[in-house]
N, C-alpha and C positions, 0 to 999 in steps of 0.2 A: 129426269125426263127420259122417256123411252127412246127418243131419237138419239140422245147422247150415248145411251147404253149400246144401241145398235151400231153407231159409228165407232165406239170404242172397240167393239168386237171385230168390226171390219179392219180396223187398224192392227189389232192383235193378229189377224190373219194375213197381214202384209200389205193391205191396200193403203196407199198413201192418201191421206185425207186433208183437205183444207176446210176449216170451219170458218164460215164468213159470218161474223157477228158485228154488232155495233162497235164502232171505234171509240177511242178515248174521248172524243169531243161530243158524243151523243148526249152525255149528261147535261150539256149546255142547253138543250132544248127538250129533253125527255119529260120534264114536268109540265110543259106547255105545248103539247103537240097540236092543239087546235088553234093556237094563236097565230093568225095570219101574218103578223109583224115579224115572226121568226122564220117565215118561209124561205127567204134568201139564205139565211144561216143554215137552216136545215138542209136545203138543197146542196150547199157547199159541203156540209158534213157528209151527206150521202155520196157525193162525187169523190171525196177524199177516201171514204171507206171502200168504194168500188175500185179505185186505183190501187189501194193497198191489197185488196183481195185479188185483183188481176195479177199483181206481182207474185203473190203466193201461189196462185194457180200456174203461172208461167214457170215458176221454179220447179214444178213437178216434172218437167220434161227431162 
């Protein structure tokens, strides 16, 4: 993916990068993204991913 190549280049130039991607639990709902019954679980997964990403970003200071 072009975005990955660009981020890799920025890292090589010394910019600290945090890549925010789906966390390990995303696979629990990935196959059924339109299933409304999974909405609470999907929301929790998103919150957990956001918290994990926030910790990574905060660590850049």
